[in-house]
C-alpha positions as CSV (number, residue, x, y, z in Angstrom):
1,M,132.4,56.3,208.0
2,L,129.9,53.5,207.4
3,K,131.0,50.1,208.4
4,L,129.1,46.9,207.7
5,E,130.8,45.3,210.7
6,D,128.6,47.4,212.9
7,V,125.5,46.3,211.1
8,V,126.6,42.7,211.3
9,A,127.3,43.0,215.0
10,K,123.7,44.1,215.5
11,C,122.5,41.0,213.6
12,R,124.6,38.6,215.6
13,V,122.8,36.9,218.5
14,A,125.0,36.9,221.6
15,H,125.4,33.6,223.4
16,G,123.7,33.5,226.7
17,K,121.9,36.8,226.4
18,K,118.1,37.3,226.2
19,F,116.9,37.2,222.6
20,R,113.6,38.6,221.3
21,L,112.9,38.3,217.6
22,K,110.8,41.5,217.6
23,D,113.9,43.5,218.5
24,H,115.3,42.8,215.1
25,D,113.8,45.0,212.4
26,P,113.2,43.1,209.1
27,S,113.3,46.4,207.0
28,W,116.5,47.8,208.5
29,A,114.5,51.1,208.9
30,G,115.5,52.0,212.4
31,D,119.3,51.9,212.0
32,E,120.4,55.5,212.6
33,D,124.0,54.6,211.9
34,V,123.3,54.2,208.2
35,P,121.3,57.1,206.8
36,K,118.4,56.0,204.7
37,P,119.5,57.6,201.3
38,K,122.8,55.8,201.6
39,R,121.6,52.3,202.6
40,K,121.1,50.7,199.2
41,K,124.2,52.2,197.6
42,F,126.2,51.2,200.7
43,A,124.9,47.7,200.7
44,E,125.5,47.1,197.0
45,K,129.1,48.3,197.3
46,I,129.7,46.0,200.2
47,L,128.2,43.1,198.3
48,A,130.5,43.6,195.3
49,Q,133.5,43.9,197.6
50,S,132.6,40.8,199.6
51,V,131.9,38.7,196.6
52,A,135.4,39.5,195.2
53,E,137.0,38.8,198.6
54,L,135.0,35.6,199.0
55,A,136.2,34.3,195.6
56,E,139.8,34.8,196.5
57,S,139.4,33.4,200.0
58,Q,137.6,30.3,198.7
59,E,140.5,29.5,196.4
60,R,142.8,29.5,199.5
61,L,140.3,27.4,201.4
62,Y,140.3,24.8,198.6
63,A,144.1,24.8,198.2
64,S,144.8,24.6,202.0
65,D,142.4,21.6,202.3
66,A,142.2,22.1,206.1
67,W,139.0,23.9,206.9
68,S,135.5,23.5,205.6
69,V,132.6,26.0,205.9
70,L,129.0,25.3,206.5
71,V,126.5,28.0,205.8
72,V,123.0,27.5,207.2
73,L,120.2,29.5,205.6
74,Q,116.8,29.5,207.3
75,A,113.8,31.6,206.5
76,M,110.1,31.8,205.9
77,D,108.9,31.2,202.3
78,A,109.8,34.1,199.9
79,A,112.5,35.5,202.1
80,G,115.1,35.2,199.3
81,K,117.3,32.2,200.2
82,D,117.8,31.1,196.6
83,G,118.6,34.7,195.4
84,T,121.0,35.1,198.3
85,I,122.9,32.0,197.4
86,K,123.0,33.0,193.7
87,H,124.4,36.5,194.4
88,V,126.7,35.8,197.3
89,M,128.3,32.8,195.7
90,S,128.4,34.3,192.2
91,G,132.2,34.6,192.1
92,V,133.1,31.2,193.7
93,N,134.5,28.3,191.8
94,P,131.7,25.7,191.5
95,Q,134.3,23.0,192.4
96,G,134.7,24.5,195.8
97,C,131.1,25.0,196.7
98,Q,128.1,22.7,197.1
99,V,124.4,23.5,197.9
100,F,121.9,21.2,199.4
101,S,118.1,21.9,199.7
102,F,116.3,19.6,202.0
103,K,112.7,18.7,201.2
104,Q,110.3,16.2,202.8
105,P,112.3,13.3,204.2
106,S,112.3,10.0,202.4
107,S,111.3,6.7,204.0
108,E,115.0,5.8,204.2
109,E,115.8,9.1,205.9
110,L,112.9,8.6,208.4
111,D,114.5,5.2,209.3
112,H,117.5,7.1,210.8
113,N,117.9,9.7,213.5
114,F,116.8,13.3,212.7
115,L,120.3,14.5,212.0
116,W,121.4,11.7,209.7
117,R,120.4,13.1,206.3
118,Y,122.0,16.4,207.1
119,T,125.3,15.0,208.3
120,K,125.6,13.0,205.1
121,A,125.7,16.3,203.2
122,L,128.3,18.1,205.3
123,P,131.1,19.8,203.3
124,E,134.5,18.1,203.2
125,R,137.7,20.0,203.9
126,G,138.4,22.7,201.4
127,R,134.8,23.3,200.5
128,I,131.9,25.6,201.3
129,G,128.7,23.8,201.9
130,I,125.4,25.6,201.9
131,F,122.2,24.2,203.5
132,N,119.1,25.8,202.0
133,R,117.0,24.9,205.0
134,S,118.7,22.5,207.4
135,Y,118.5,20.3,210.5
136,Y,116.8,23.3,212.1
137,E,113.6,22.3,210.2
138,E,113.5,19.6,212.9
139,V,112.8,22.2,215.6
140,L,110.8,24.6,213.4
141,V,108.4,23.0,210.9
142,V,108.3,19.8,212.9
143,R,107.6,21.7,216.0
144,V,104.8,23.8,214.4
145,R,103.4,20.6,213.0
146,P,104.1,18.0,215.7
147,E,102.2,15.3,213.8
148,L,105.4,15.0,211.6
149,V,107.2,13.6,214.6
150,Q,105.0,10.5,214.4
151,A,106.5,9.7,211.0
152,E,109.9,9.5,212.7
153,R,108.7,6.5,214.8
154,I,110.8,7.4,217.8
155,P,110.2,4.8,220.5
156,D,108.3,6.1,223.5
157,A,108.6,9.7,222.3
158,K,106.8,12.2,224.5
159,I,106.4,15.5,222.5
160,D,106.8,18.1,225.3
161,G,109.2,20.9,226.2
162,S,111.9,18.4,227.1
163,F,111.7,16.8,223.7
164,W,112.6,20.1,222.0
165,S,115.2,21.0,224.6
166,D,116.9,17.6,223.9
167,R,116.9,18.4,220.1
168,F,118.5,21.8,220.8
169,E,121.1,20.0,222.8
170,D,121.8,17.5,220.0
171,I,122.1,20.3,217.5
172,N,124.5,22.3,219.8
173,N,126.6,19.2,220.3
174,L,126.8,18.5,216.5
175,E,127.9,22.1,215.8
176,R,130.5,22.0,218.6
177,H,131.8,18.7,217.2
178,L,132.1,20.3,213.7
179,A,133.8,23.4,215.1
180,R,136.3,21.3,217.0
181,N,137.1,19.3,213.8
182,G,137.7,22.1,211.3
183,T,134.2,23.1,210.1
184,K,133.3,26.8,210.5
185,V,129.5,27.0,211.0
186,L,127.7,30.2,209.9
187,K,124.0,30.5,210.5
188,F,121.6,33.1,209.0
189,F,117.9,33.6,209.6
190,L,116.6,35.9,206.8
191,N,114.1,37.9,208.8
192,L,111.2,38.7,206.5
193,S,108.1,40.6,207.7
194,R,104.7,39.2,207.3
195,D,103.6,42.2,205.2
196,E,106.6,41.8,202.8
197,Q,105.9,38.1,202.4
198,R,102.4,39.0,201.3
199,K,103.7,41.4,198.7
200,R,106.1,38.8,197.3
201,F,103.5,36.1,197.2
202,L,101.2,38.5,195.2
203,K,104.1,39.3,192.9
204,R,104.4,35.6,192.1
205,L,100.7,35.2,191.6
206,N,100.5,38.1,189.3
207,D,103.5,37.1,187.1
208,P,103.0,33.9,185.0
209,S,106.7,33.4,184.8
210,R,106.8,33.1,188.6
211,H,103.8,30.7,189.0
212,W,106.1,27.7,189.3
213,K,107.4,29.1,192.6
214,F,104.0,29.1,194.2
215,S,102.6,26.2,196.2
216,A,99.2,25.9,197.9
217,S,101.1,25.0,201.1
218,D,102.6,28.4,201.1
219,L,99.4,29.9,202.3
220,S,98.7,27.2,204.9
221,E,102.2,27.7,206.4
222,R,101.6,31.5,206.3
223,G,98.5,30.9,208.4
224,R,100.8,29.5,211.1
225,W,103.0,32.7,211.1
226,D,102.9,33.4,214.9
227,D,103.7,29.7,215.7
228,Y,106.7,29.9,213.4
229,M,108.0,33.1,214.9
230,K,107.7,31.6,218.4
231,A,109.6,28.5,217.2
232,Y,112.3,30.6,215.5
233,Q,112.8,32.7,218.6
234,E,113.2,29.7,220.9
235,A,115.4,27.8,218.5
236,I,117.7,30.8,217.9
237,A,117.9,31.6,221.6
238,A,118.8,28.0,222.4
239,T,121.3,27.4,219.7
240,S,123.2,30.7,219.2
241,T,126.6,29.7,220.6
242,E,130.1,31.0,220.7
243,W,131.2,28.4,218.1
244,A,128.1,28.7,215.9
245,P,126.3,32.1,216.4
246,W,123.1,33.0,214.6
247,H,122.7,36.1,212.5
248,V,119.2,37.6,212.3
249,V,119.4,39.4,208.9
250,P,116.9,42.0,207.8
251,A,115.4,40.6,204.6
252,D,112.6,42.9,203.6
253,H,115.2,44.5,201.2
254,K,117.1,41.8,199.4
255,W,120.1,44.0,198.8
256,V,120.9,44.4,202.5
257,A,120.4,40.7,203.2
258,R,122.8,39.7,200.5
259,A,125.4,42.2,201.6
260,I,125.3,41.1,205.2
261,V,125.5,37.4,204.3
262,A,128.4,37.9,201.8
263,H,130.3,40.1,204.2
264,T,129.9,37.8,207.1
265,I,131.1,34.7,205.1
266,A,134.0,36.7,203.6
267,E,135.2,37.9,207.0
268,A,134.9,34.4,208.5
269,L,137.1,33.0,205.8
270,E,139.6,35.8,206.4
271,D,139.7,35.1,210.1
272,L,140.7,31.5,209.4
273,D,144.0,32.9,208.2
274,L,144.1,30.5,205.3
275,K,147.5,29.9,203.5
276,Y,148.4,28.3,200.2
277,P,150.4,25.0,200.9
278,E,154.1,25.6,201.3
279,V,156.3,24.0,198.6
280,T,158.9,21.5,199.8
281,P,162.6,21.9,198.8
282,D,162.2,18.7,196.7
283,K,159.2,20.1,194.8
284,L,161.0,23.4,194.3
285,A,163.9,21.5,192.8
286,A,161.5,19.6,190.5
287,I,159.9,22.9,189.5
288,E,163.2,24.4,188.5
289,E,164.1,21.2,186.6
290,A,160.8,21.3,184.7
291,R,161.3,25.0,183.9
292,A,164.8,24.4,182.6
293,Q,163.6,21.5,180.4
294,L,160.8,23.5,178.9
295,E,162.9,26.6,178.2
296,A,165.5,24.3,176.5
297,E,163.0,23.0,174.0
298,P,163.3,24.7,170.6
299,D,160.4,26.9,169.4
300,A,157.9,25.1,167.1
């Protein structure tokens, strides 16, 4: 019997073990455990189930007001982050979910440490927070384009291997702090192939209704593809921990990426063993009194 748990396990990057990005197939083509004719149907069924489970679990998360969940989504352009958020969170009460997309930092944000603008947006207890790009941009795009570090005006900063190792350490410490204080951190890299990105860019260019999605910078960043893959590999290897593991999700087919993300979040919430708040004896008595009072009222 097909189990998405097995697929998710292959996506999860084990802490302390050697990680190579090229070992993760963006098209999910080499997975013999899931026969090709069944893959899409299987993934769509899991997505529907997980969305329903997530909606119910999110209500308990909100009611219990003890845990929060941070979902980190990282990917190259056109990998489907927006669509993943839309489909995975389609059944969740908007009051219990918040999404933040991080663009170019403002002058105020550059006057603080590199984690400041992200920590301001962390979800409070009872909520799911989604980072569409995140503090990992500070060891990805900033690493590929080190001139961006100059804008941060870090005194006596020497941009070498130790600089990035220190940032990895800072990120690990932040995530450990969050885990110790009731925030479940779930991290996903939507692993898109270069060829599939090209196809999606062309689709945008050939469809006037999608022109708004295209930016000239998309092609310049695509020209740095190998540098980005190296940066992703090193960042994931250095920051996939027991308390905040990375999931490298095959993203050439949107249906499998969405199923894996939805299932992983739903399972993580289930593992928290969330409970509705227990009603005290005094409140139970008040409930009974209110029921009696309403039932005693004459019909209109």
